[in-house]
N, C-alpha and C positions, 0 to 999 in steps of 0.2 A: 177031654171033651172035643168031640170032632164036629165041626160045622160043615153043613152041606148047603150048596147054593143050587137053586132051580133056575134053569135057563128061561123058564116061562114067567118068572117073577116080573111084574110090572116095574118094580122099582129098579131092578137091574137093568132093565132095557131103556128106561127113561134116563138113567144116569150116565150111560156110555156117550162119550163125545162123538159127534159126526164130523167126518174128515171133508173138508172143503177144498177142492183141487186148486183153486185160485189162491186161496190163503197159503197152502203148502208151498206153491210156486214162488209166491212173494217172499215168503220166509227163507227159501233156499237161495234166492237171488240176493236178498239181504245179506245172508251170511257169507256168500261167495264175495260181494262187494266189499264187506268189511274186511275179509281176509286179504283181498288184493290191496286195499287200501293200507292195511297194516303192513304188508310186504313192501308196498312201495316206499312207505315212510321209513321203515327199517332200513332199505336198501339204498335210498337216495338221500337220506339225512343222517346216516351213520357217520361217525367220525372219519371212518377210513374212506367213505365216499366223498365226503367233503374235502378231505385233503387231497384226494385224486383230482376233484374238479378244480381246487386252487391251484394245484401244480399245472394243469392243463391250461388254466387261464394265464398264469405267469409265463409259461412257455411260449404261448401265442404272442403275448405282449412283448417278450424278448425278441421273437422273430420280426414282429412288425417294426420295433425300435431299431433293430439292426438294419432292416431293409430301408427305413425312412432316413435314418442318420446317415447311411452310407451312400444315399442318392440313387437307390436301386432304380427309381423312375427315370433317371437321367441316362442309364446305361444305353437306352435306345437311341440317344442323340449322338451324331458324329463327334469324334474327337478333333479339336482344333490343332493346327500345326504347331501351336505354342506348347502344347501339352505334350505332343509327341517329341519335340525337341528337348523337353525337360526330363527326359528318361534318367538320366545319371542323377539328378538331384532328388527325384521322387524314390529311385532305388537306394540311394544313400540314406535316406530318411527311414525307410522301410527296414533296411539291414540294420541300422542302428537300434531301432526300437526293438525289433525281434531277438537281437543279440543280448541286449539288455533286459528284455523281459524274460527270455529263457534262463539266463545265468543269474541275474541279480534278484528278480522278483520270484520266479519260480524255484530258484536254487539248484537248478540242473546244470551239470558239466557235460559239455559235449563229449568230452573224452571217455565218459561212462556209458555212451550210447553208440550203437552201430547204425549209422544212417544209410538208408538206400534212397537215393534221388533219382527220379525217374521223369524223363521228358521225351518229346517226340510229337508226331502229329496223330498218329493211329496207334492204338494197342497199349497206351500208357496204364489205363486202368486194369486191363487184363493181365499185364505183367505183374502190375502190383498185387492183384488178387492171387495170382499163382505163387509168387514168392512168399506172400502171407501164409498161404496154406501149407506151403512146404516147410516153413519155419516152425509152425505150430505143430505139424506132424513130427518133427524132430524135437519136440519139447521146449521150444522157446516161447518167450512171452513178447508179443508183437503189438505195436500201435500202429495204425494204418490211417492215413489221411489221403482222400481221394476227392476228385470233383469232375464235373458237377453231379448233383443228384438226380435221381429219377422221380422219387415220391417224397422223401422227408430228408431234411438237411442232416439229421442225425446218421444217416447211412455214409456220411463223409467221414465220420469219426468213430473208429473201432479199435477195441482192444481185444485181441484173439477173434473171437466170433461174436462178441457183445457190442451192440450200439450203446453210445453214450445215453444215459437216461434223460429225460425232460428235466428232472430236478437238478442234476449234475450240469446240463447244459446252461440252465438259468443262473445257477450259483457262480459258474466260471465265467460266463459272460460278464456278469458284474465285476468280477475281477479284472478281465480285459479291459472293460470300460474305464475302471478306475485307473489303470495303468496308462492308458491312452490319455486320459484328462490330465494326468500329472506329467506326462512326457513332453509337452508343448504348450505354448501359450494358447493355441487355437483349439485346444481340448480334443485333439486328434480327429479333426474334421477331415483330415486326408484319408483316413482308413475307410475302405470299401468293405463290402459284405465278405469278400473273400478273406481279406485281412483279419477281420473279427472272428470268423469262424476258424481260421488257422490258429488264433491265439488260444480259442477254447480248446482246440485239438491238442496244442502243445502242454496246455495247464493239465489236461487230463492224463496225458501220457505220463508226465512226471509224477503226478498222484499215484498212478497205478503202477509205477515202478516197472516199466517195460525195460526190455533189453535191446529190441530193435525198433526203429522208427522208420517206417516207409512213408515218403512224402511224394505225392504226384504234383508236378508243376501244374500251374494254373494255365497261363499262356506264356509261350516262349520259354524262358529259363533264365536268361542273363539278368533280366530286370525284374524277375518274378519274387514275390515275397517269400517264397520257400527257399530262397538261394542265400540264406543266412548261415548255412552250414559251413564251418571252416574246413572240415575235412571228412567228407562221406566215405563210407567203406566201399561203396559200389556206386557208380553212375551208370545209368542205363540210357541210351539214346533209341528209342524205336523208329520204325520207318518215318521218315520226314517227307512230307509233300507240302503243297500250297494251301495254306489255311490261314485266317486272320491276317490276311496280307495288308489290311489298313493299319495294323499295329506292328507287324514283325517285318514287312518288306514284301516288294513285288516280286523279286527273283527267289529262286531255291537257294542260292548262296546266302543271301541276306537272312533267310529264315534260318538256315543251318548255322549262320553265325550267332543268332540269338539262342538257339538249342545248345550250342557249344559252351555258353557261358556257365553251365553248371560244373564243367570239369574243373578239378581241383589238383594242385601240385603236391609235392612232398614225398612222392614216391610210394605212398601206401595205397592211394586211390586207383582203382581199375575202372575204365570205362568200357562197357559191353555195347556193341551195336551189330546189327546185321551186316553181313559181307555183301558185296556186289554179286548179282545184281538187284538182290532185294532191296538193298540201300542204293540210292543213286550215287554214282562215282563222284559227282560234284559235292554232295553232302560229305562224303567220306574225306575229300581233300580238305574241306573246311575243318572237319574233326581233328584230323591229323595235325593241321597247322596249329590249331588251338592247344592239342595236347602237347606238341613240342615246346610251346610258348610257356605253358604252366608247369611242365614236367609231370604229365599224367600218362600212364600207360594205357593204350588203346588195344582191346581184343576184338576182333571180328568174328562173329559167330557164323560158321558156314552151315548152311541147312543140309541135313542128311536125312535119307528117307526115314529114319528111326526117331527123328526129332519131334515128330507129331504124333499125337494120341489118335489122330484121324485116320482110318484106313483108307487105302487107295480106293479109286472108283471101281476097279475091278473086284474087290473084296467087299464092297458095300452091299448090304443085303437088298437094296433097291435096284440093283443092275445085274445082269446076266450077260455072258458072252454073246448070246443071240440077240437080246433086246437092244444092246448097244449098237448093233450093226443093222438090225432090221426094222427097228421101230423109230418113229419121229420123237419119241420121248419116253423117258422112264418115270413111271408114277411116283408119287410121294408115297412113303410107307410109314406107318407108326414104328415100325422097328428101324429107327434112324440109326445112322452110324454111331460109333462111340463118341460120347459127348461127356462134358463136365456138368452134370445136372441139367442136361437139356441144352447146354450152350455150347456151340462149337468154338474150338480154339484154333486160331491160325497157326501154321507151322512155325513161323518166325517168332510170334510171342511166346509159344512153349519153349523154343530153344533158347530165347533171351532169359526167360524165367528159370530154366534149368541151369544155365550157365551162371546166373546170379546166386542161385541157392549153393552151387558147388563152391563158388569163390567164397561166400559168407561161411559155410560150414567147414571148409578146409582151414580158413584163417582162424576160425574159432577153435578148431581141434588141434591146431599146431602141426598140421602136415597130412591130415587125412585119417580115416578109420583103419586104413590098412597097415599102420605101424606107427612108429614114434616120429618125432619131427625130423624132417628132412629124409626119411626112409621110404615114404610112399606118397604119391600124389593122386591116388584113386579115391573115388567117393562112392562108398555104398549107400544109396539113397534108399529110404524105406518105401516099400511099394504102396501105391494107391494114394500117395501124398495129393495129387492133383484131383481126385475125386471129391474132396471136401470143398472144392472151390464154388462160389456162387456169384456170378457176375451177370445180372440180367440184361437184356437189350442188346446183347452182342451175338449175332447169329442165334437167336434163341428160337428153338422148334417147338411147336405145339401141334401134334396131330389133331385134327378136327374130326369129332364124330358125326357121321352123317346118318340121320334117322332113316331107316330103310335101306337106302343105298342102291336101290334097283338091283338087287342081286338076282343073278341068273339071266339078265337081259339077253336076248339073242343078238348077236353081232353080225351076222351074215353067214356065207357058206364057204367052206374049204374042202375041197375034194368031193363035192356033192353032199356033204354032211353040215348041218347047221352047227354053229360054234357059239359057245356062251362066253360072256365077258365076266370078269371078276367085279366085285362091289366096287362102287365109287369111293374115292379116297381124296382127302384134301389136307393141306398142310399150311399152317400160319407160321410165317418167320418174321421175326422182329429184330431190327438192327438199327443202330443210331448212326449209320454211315451218313456223313454230312458234308463230304467235299467230293470232287471229281474222282480222286483216286480211290477213295474208300468205297465209293459207289460202284466203280468199275471192278474193284476186286470182289464185291459183294455178288454182282452179277456173274462174275467169272466162276465163283464157287458155285452158285446156284446151277449154272449151266453145266458145269462139270459134273456135278451130283445127279441132277435130275433130267437133264437133256444132253447127255454125252454124245448121242449119234443122231442129233438132229440135223436135217438138211431140208430145205424149202420143197425138193421134189418128193422126198418121203412124207413131208407133212401134207402135201395135197392129196396123196393117195392113202393117208393113214385110215380114212374111213371105211376102206374095204377090207381092212385087217382086223384080227381079234384084238389087237392092241388098243386100248382105249386111248384117245387123245388127251394130252395134259396141257392146260392153260396156264399162263403166267400172268398174274395180276399184280400190280403194284399200287399201294396207297402211299403218295408222297406229299410231303409238306417241308418246308424250310425257312430259314430266317432271312431277314433283309440283308444281313451282313455275309450271306453265303453266296457261292457262285452257281445260282440257279440255273443259268444258261447252260454252264458246262455240264452239271449233273444231267439236265434233261437231254442233252445231246448224247450222253452215255446211255441213258435209259431208252431213248427211242431208237437208237441205232442197232442194226443186226450185222454190222461188219466188224471184224476184229481190227480193221485200220483205225477205228475211232478210239481204240484203248490207249490210254497212257503209255509212254514208251518204257515206264518203270516196270509194267507188268512182264512176266516172263513170256518169251515167243511162243512157248508151248501151250499157253492158255487156250488157243483155239488152231488146231492143226489145219482146219479149213477156214475160209473167209466168211462162211455161212453159219450165223448163230441163231439161236431161238430168240424171236422177237417177243415184245410184249403184247399180249393180247387185250389188256386193259390197263389204262393209266388213269387213276382217280386222285384229284387234288383234294387237299385238306388245309385247314388254317388252325394251328394250334393256339391255345388259350395264353398268349403271350404277347406283350407289345411289339417285340422284335419279329414276330412271325410275319412272313410273307403272305399277303391275301391270295385267294385262289383266282381272283381276276387278275392279278398281277402276274401270277404264274402262267396263266394262259397266254399272255403276250409273248412269251418266250417259245412258243410252239411254232414249228415251221408251218407255211401256208398250206402245205398238202394235207394237214391234219386239222380239221375243224372239230373243235370240242363240241359235245352235246351237253344239255342241261338236264340233268335228272332223268336220263334215257331209262325207261323201265325195261325189264328183261324181256317182255313180249315184243317190243320195238327193236331191241337189239338182235333178238332172234330173227326177226323178219327182215332186217338190213342184211344180217349175215347170210341168210338164205338167198336174198336176191343176189347179192355179189357172187355166190357160189354158182348160181345158175348162168350168170353172165360171164363166168370164168374169170373174174376180177380177182387180184391178188388181196389176201386177207390183210387188213390193216389194223393198226392199234387203235383201239376205241378209248378216246379221251374224254372224261366225264368231268365237268366243272359243276360241283354241286351248289345249289342256291340256298338262300338263308332258310327257306321252308324245308328243303331236304335235310340240311344240317351240315355245316362246313367243318365242325370239329372232329378231330380223330376218333373220339368214341361214337359218334353218331354215323360217321362214315363207314367205320368198321361194323357197327351194328347192321347197317344196310348190306354190306358186302357179305356178311355171314349169312344174311337172309337170301340173298342171291345165290350163294354157294348151294344152300339147302333151303329152298322155299318151304314154309310152313303151311299146312292144311292140304298138301297135296296127296292124292292116293299113290302110294308107291308100290302097291301090289300089281304085279303083271301076270298075265296068264302065260305060263311057259309050255302050254300043250302044243303039240305039233299036229297039224291036220293030215288026213289021209294022203294027200299029194305030195307030202313033204313041205308044205306051206306053213310057216310059223305063225300062229295066231296073233294078230297085232303088230306084224312086221312092217306093213305099209304105214300104219299110224305112227310108228316109232321113227321110221325113215323121214316122215314129214315134219316131225317135232323139231324143235330148236337144238343145237348142239349143247347148249350150255348146262341142261339137265344131265347130259351123259358125259361130261368132261370131269377128269380129275383137275384139281386146282391147286397150284401153288401161289399162296397170297403172302406178298411181301409187304411190310411196312417200314419205311425209312425216310431218311432225309433231315432228321432233327431229334435231339434228345426229347423235346417237349411233344413231338408227334408220338414217339414210342411211349413216353409216359402216359399219355392220354389212352393210347391202346391198351396198356396194361392196366390202367384204371378201370376201363370198361370190363375187362376180364375179371378183375377183383370184385366188381359190383354185381355183374350179370352172369359170369361164368367162374365162379370161385373155385370150382373143382379142378380147373386147369392149372391153379397155382398151388404152391406149397402153403401149409398153413401158417408158416412163419415169414411168408413173403413180405418184403417192405411195403408192397402196394396197399395191405391192410393197414398200415400206419401212416399213410400219406398225410403230409401237411397241407393246409389251405394255400391256394396260389399266392406267392409273394412275389413273382415275376424277378426272379434272381437268376 
């Protein structure tokens, strides 16, 4: 039986429900809110998420407890003469504890591990990182302990490429704390932050059954907590210069004596160090005397052209035979010279790491890979071992993308024909250089790479050539315990005579070097950081700093000086509290100055009938800053570079790797 329904039936029309748009919207919103609430409850109250939050709280509690119990807040206070005179007693206590802790509590036998002990003033961390990567590339299991850290304390402790987990850090810290409490009647109150983190590292290395342990000295070497090793396989002394003079001594010889304390006798230990002139001859004499005293073999590494992975300036893609001689500067290029994950490596550090690897691998293979024991001393190292290294903040290069870039801007005339400029370019360089020698070498490398043919005469006439001018900006901040006066003298000088005598004489064939165009002070978030007002007191009288000088005023001042024929001077900016004195805020403002937002970058590239380029007069009257290439350098302190990288992680994450340590940063503990 078939039933039919008529559309005109009154009953059918009256029974059909009417759709209310408001009720429908409320129903949809309620359903979405319920789904979101359910997802939030499942995600944030699941057992896995609760466990992760508990581990995070325990990790932060451990860090705060270490910092407070170690007296981290007192690190900013000066050390009394009584404490300095008690070095032997304090070292004997640390040496006894770590020897007992490693052998008796952890069950480790030093004979079963190959220790690499690294000290020096500059390049310690870079050498450790390169040696670590070289050993991993050859199939070794390596534990690495370095300091200080940029973002998280866990980056100090690694097994191969893996950072120690937060749960392991908390668990092993409790083990270290228990050992300290049982070791003395005072409960281990003498142990500082470095001591406790070192204990955690050693405990994790023994658990993970590593074959090699790389230890970077904290300060000095002779009285450092890492100097409990009875007989390391290799000792490395990188370039030595004046730093931490209040602890290590005022003279270079006194500092070298502290560094030489890691040398051990017995005939099996080899100490590698750069040869003169890279290493100061006075330092080499101290090392040789200590080596003869303890019976250690010293090998001086002589730098060869093939020792560095960095090409010479002539082979750099940013330079050419004509530009080096005819222009005032070479612009930065995104196609930077060969680097290790964007980080440049100094030739001496690369040579030291390579020599250390050859020594370790030859000793472990019984004579080398070229034959049996005693038949060959050649080392066939695997290619590309250095490309796995990641050591941020050491000549770290970030090409900056400029929106628009004023591509096709007319630069003037040559031979009666209008010439075009290439698009603007900018480069950010992060380097933790924090003493006079390291700052001088940093500037030397920047000038060698980006300003090889600079001269003041060519700079004054560069506006009439097709080569765009390249500016050098420096964002600088340092600590109260650093030689701010010496570093500022280096930064503000454009004469090679001001550079330390340890630098090669070929660093500048002429006495005329590219000066800084801008110097901006900043103040890191740390109790030992020097204030911007204090930094301003070290400026020479001829340089009057400005407070938050806007770009338009800087442009007007520059144009006035150019019309009067005055020499271009370094513009020094002392930010105010309203502007922001921290590295992240200062860097944000500088990036806006380099690439102002909201400006119309489109230019009319047409040429009028009489050969006149449309808009040429307006461009000539504009400020130079918009039309400059810029090399922006951030240096002076670990904490300044850390703040700059934290800004990139938060606001420019695409500039960093997804696994960058900046995304796992700890809260500030002032350590």
